[in-house]
N, C-alpha and C positions, 0 to 999 in steps of 0.2 A: 431307495437309497439316492437315485438321480434327482428325486423330489427334494430330498435334502440337501443335496449340493446345491441344487438350483436356488434354493431359499436362501442359503449362507452367500452365495455369490450375488444375490440381487440385494439383500438387505444389508449386508456388511461389505460389499463391492461397489455395484452400482450406484446405489442410493448416496453413500458418501461421496462418491467421485463425481456424483452428476453435481451435489452440494460444492464440492472442491471446485469445478468449471466457473460454477455462479459468483462464488467468492472472489474466485480471479477475475471474473469479468466485473465485478463491483468496482476492483481495486485499479482494473485499467481504465473504466471509466473515471476515477477519481484521480488517476495521473495525467487522462487526456483533458479533462475540465481544468485541472491547475495549469496545463501548459497554455489552453487557450485563453486562461485569464490572463496569464503573464504577457499577451499579446495585446491586452485592453490598457488603454491609458491610466496613469495614478491621479486618484480623485484629489483635488486641492481646490483653495478658493476661487481660482481663477476657472477652473475646469466647473465648479456648481455654478459661476454667473453665466458662462456659457452653454449649459446643458438645455437642450429642447423642452418643451412642457412634456412630452411624452416619456422622457427619461432617456437614459443611455447606459450602456456597459461601462463599468470601472472596477478598479480593483484600488483598495485602500489600505493601509495599515497604521495601527495607532495603539494605545493602551488602554487596556480594560478598565472602565470608568465605573459601570453600575448595571444592575439587570432589574427590570421594572415587569411588573405582571400585566395581565390583559383587562383591568380594571381601571386602564386611565390614569394609573398613579402618575403624580407629579413628581419630578426630580429637578430641583432648582428652578421649579417653576414652568416646567416643560412637561408636556403631557405626550404621553406613549400611543405609539399607533394603536388602534382599537384590536381586538380579538388576536393578541399574540403576544407571547414574551418577548421583549424588546430588551436588546445589548445596546448599551452605548458605549462607544470606543472615541478616543481623542486622540489628536494628533498635535502638532505645535498649533495648526493656525485653525482646525475645524473639529467639532463634535458631532460626529454622524450617528443616529439609531439606527439598528438592523433587526429587522422583525425576523424572529427567528421561525417562524410558521413555515415549515418545509426546507429548512436550510439543514445542510448537511456540516455537521460540526464534528472536529476531530482536535485531539490533543496530541502533538507532536513533541515526543520527549528529546532532550539534548543527549548526544553520545558520548560515550565516555572521553572522546579524542578533545571534546569542546570545540572550538573555534577552529581547530587543526583539521578536523574529519579525517580520521586516519582510515583504518582498514573499516570495510562494512560489517556489521552485526546485524544480522535481519532481525533478531531476538529482542535485541536491545532498543532498537529505533522504530519498530513498526507505529504509526500512528493508531490511536485509540479513539474510536467512534463513541461519542458523549452524548448525555442528553443535557436539557438546557438546567436541569437542577442541579448536576456537577459545576454548571459556570459560577453558581451563585456562591461556592466555596473559593474561588479565585482570588486572589489579594488584586488591590487596586494598582494597575500600571501594568498586569501581565500582558505581554505582546499579543496583539491579533491581527491577522490576515483575514481579508473580506474580499470577495470578487462576485460581481453578478450585476443586475439590473438596481439602478438608482432612478428612483420615480418620485414624485412628488405625493406625499400623503399628510393631510392636515396643515398645510401649507409648510411643510418640511420636508427637504430631500432626506430620504430614507431609502436604504437597501432592502429590498424585498424577492422573495421567491415566486417563480413561475414556472410552468411546467417545461416551456422551452428553456429556462434559465434559471436552474437552481441554484440559491447561494451556497458557496463555500466558505467556511469559517474556520480557520485553524488557529489555533492557540501554540504558541511556542516560545523557545526559550534560545538566548543566543544572538548573534549578529544577523541584521536582516540579510546581508549578502550571502549567508548559508542555508536560507529557508528553502528556494526553488532546488538546490542539490539535493539536500535532506530529504523533501518531500517527495523528490521524484525517486530518489535511490531506495528509500525504505516504505514507499508505499505499497504494500503488499502484505497478504496476511501471513502469521507467523505458521500456523500449522492448516494447510490447506484441507487434509483430510477430516480433521477435526473440527468441523464448522455445525452450523444450527440445525443442519437436518441430520447429522451423523447420529446422535443419541435416538432419535426416533427410529433410524434403522436398525439399530441394537434392539431397541425392543420388540421391533416387530420380528425379528430373527427369533429372539429368546421365546417369544409367544408362538411362533410357528412351529419350532422345533418341541417345545412342552406340549403343543397339540399333537404332534404324531407320535411323539414318546408315549403320550397317554393312550393314544388309540391303538397302539400294537403291544402295549404291556400286558395285557392279559392273555396273548398269543405267543408262547414258547417259541414257536417255530420262525418268529420275527424278531427274537432276539438280538440278532446284531443290528436290525433297524433301530432298536431302540437305544443300543450303545451307540450306535452312530449319532443318533440325534441328540443323544446327553453330551457326546464330543461337541457336537457343532453348536449347541447351546452356547459352548465357550470359546467359540470360533474368534472374537475380539481380541481374548488374551493369548491366541496362538503365536502371535510373534512376539509376544513376551517371556515365551518360556524355552528354556535350554532343549536341544540344543542349537535352535534355530535362530534364538536371540541374539547371536553373535553375528549372523547376516542382517538382521533387524537394525542394529548399532551401524553397519556397514551402509544400508540404505539410508538412514538418517545422515550421515554425512556425505552422501552422495546428494542426496535431497537439499540438503542445506547449501552444498556448494553450488548446486544449480539454481538456486535462489539468489546466489551472489552474482552468478553470470548474468542472469536475468536484469539485475538490478544494474550492472555494468553495460550491457546492451542499452537500457535507458539512458544510461549517463551519456555515452557516446552520442547518441541523438538528441540529447537537451539541446545544445545551440544551433541546431538546425532548423529549430522553428520560425527564425529569424532571415531565413532565405527563401526565394533568391533575392528578395529587397535590399537586405543587409543594412536596415534601418530599426533602430528600436523605436518604442512607443513615444519616448521622449525626443527623439529627431537624433540622435548619436548614430553615427557611422559605426555598423560592428562586422566584425570580418575575422579571418585566421590569418596567421602568419607561419610557414614551416621552418622547422629549426632541423638539423641534424643532430644537434645537441643542444638541451637547455642551458640559458643562461646560468651561471653560479651564482652564490652571494644571495643577499637579499634583493636582488632583481629577479630572482626566479619565480616563476609563477607556480602557483598550485598546482595539484594534480586532480582533476576532474574525476580518475577513475585511480584509485590508489593501488598500490602493489602490482602495477602492470608496468611493462617496459615495452617500446616498439621491437618490431622485428627487426632482422638486419636489413637496412636499406630503407625502411619505411619512415623514420623519423618522427618528429613531434609536429601536431597542430595547436598552436597556440592562440584560443579565442578571447576577443575581448574589443573592447572600443577603439577604434583606430583614428584617434586625432590627429598624428602625426605619422602613421605609417607603421607604429608599433604599439603592440596589443598592452592596454592599461585595463585595470576595474573599471567598469562603466558605472555611471553615476545612477542606472538603474537596478537596484538591486536583484531583481529576478532575472538579470540578464547574467549567463554564466561566464566566469572568467577563470581560465585555466588550461593546462596543457590535456592533450588526449593522444596515446601512444599509437597514433598512425590515423587512416583516413576514415572519418567517423562511420559512414556506411559500411564499410568492408568490414571493421571492427565491430559493427552491432551484428551483422549476419554470422561473425565467426563466434561471438559470445551466444547467439541464439542455437547455433548448432552443438555447442557445447552443453548447452541447458538441456537440450533434447536427449543426449547420449546419457548425461548423468541420469536424468530422469528414468529413461527406460533401463537403464543397469541398475537403477535403484529398485525398480519395481520388480524386475527379474528376481533381485537377491531376498526380498520378503516373500513373494511367492515361493522360492525354493524353499527359505527358511520354514515358512508354515507347511510346505508338504512335508518337509524333514519332521517337523514337530509332530504332524499327523501320522506320519510311517511309524514314528516311536511310541507314541501313545497306543496306537494300534497292536503293534507287538505288546506292550505291558498288558493290554487287556488279554489278549490270546494266551500268554504266559499265566495269567491269574485264572484261566479257565480250569 
């Protein structure tokens, strides 16, 4: 009996949870990498002329032009870098090739709120990791963000991936100035429990329970063990059965809300990467001004954290470029402009605590719901004896 319970706990519990931590770590790396790239200079014609021969770290935004293969195809008379798929993107002044070998490529959907960036919906906004063959289906002119190492290949400046600096490529819609906010708040998995190793855990649990049931089936004295193994075979379905399904629904709502609080935590810290220097990569002065109440009318700054208001006495911190001491939208599209309802670090800690509490409560609810279902099924089998 204990072996059956241990198998369920291992294959349907520990294995998917381990996968959840791995997937959460991968998205944390995505957000951290994007933040690091926002601190790098923007690539333009002047930067190309001043880049040393060994190359340098840059970010670049342009429109998708074409995708060429590894056979050194020519595109308008220009050869692709060898041994890799090559993406070409074009800005007003430059056309730059990107060697996709080793690059991390994502598609970032536009939220329902459009440019206004209203309430955050993790299910609608999550970026999708895509392969290079999906890129060929994009229409010419689709917006592309790339960041990483720019180096010289075949007498042409090219973005390439290295172990230390893997390329980050994001295809997106909407205004450039919303990209940073959308990438940071949406850069997380939709359902962390259901990840790439969860199906293997379920399959191994089924194999283990079938083996145990088959081994004890010819022995009448172990009938309860066989029944328990059969019930454990369907352990992944237990949260979806009545009466415990009601607690599963509550768990999903709490877990969903916890993901939103984690996004709010990252948004609260979004402007802090430019401190203590307070200087943007393009040389603009960057900082915050405290307001007890936000200015009304057309001059009111956008809210970086939607649906949130400051606590009494905390006020608003409005971040932006400070040419004349008043926050305005920076020329750098990756620099956050907007209001945060309180001191950022305090808010981040507050949102983190709320997320932990909701996740723990949600986990308890789903465990209680499964226990209720197990008790209910056991009673049914007992009455059928």
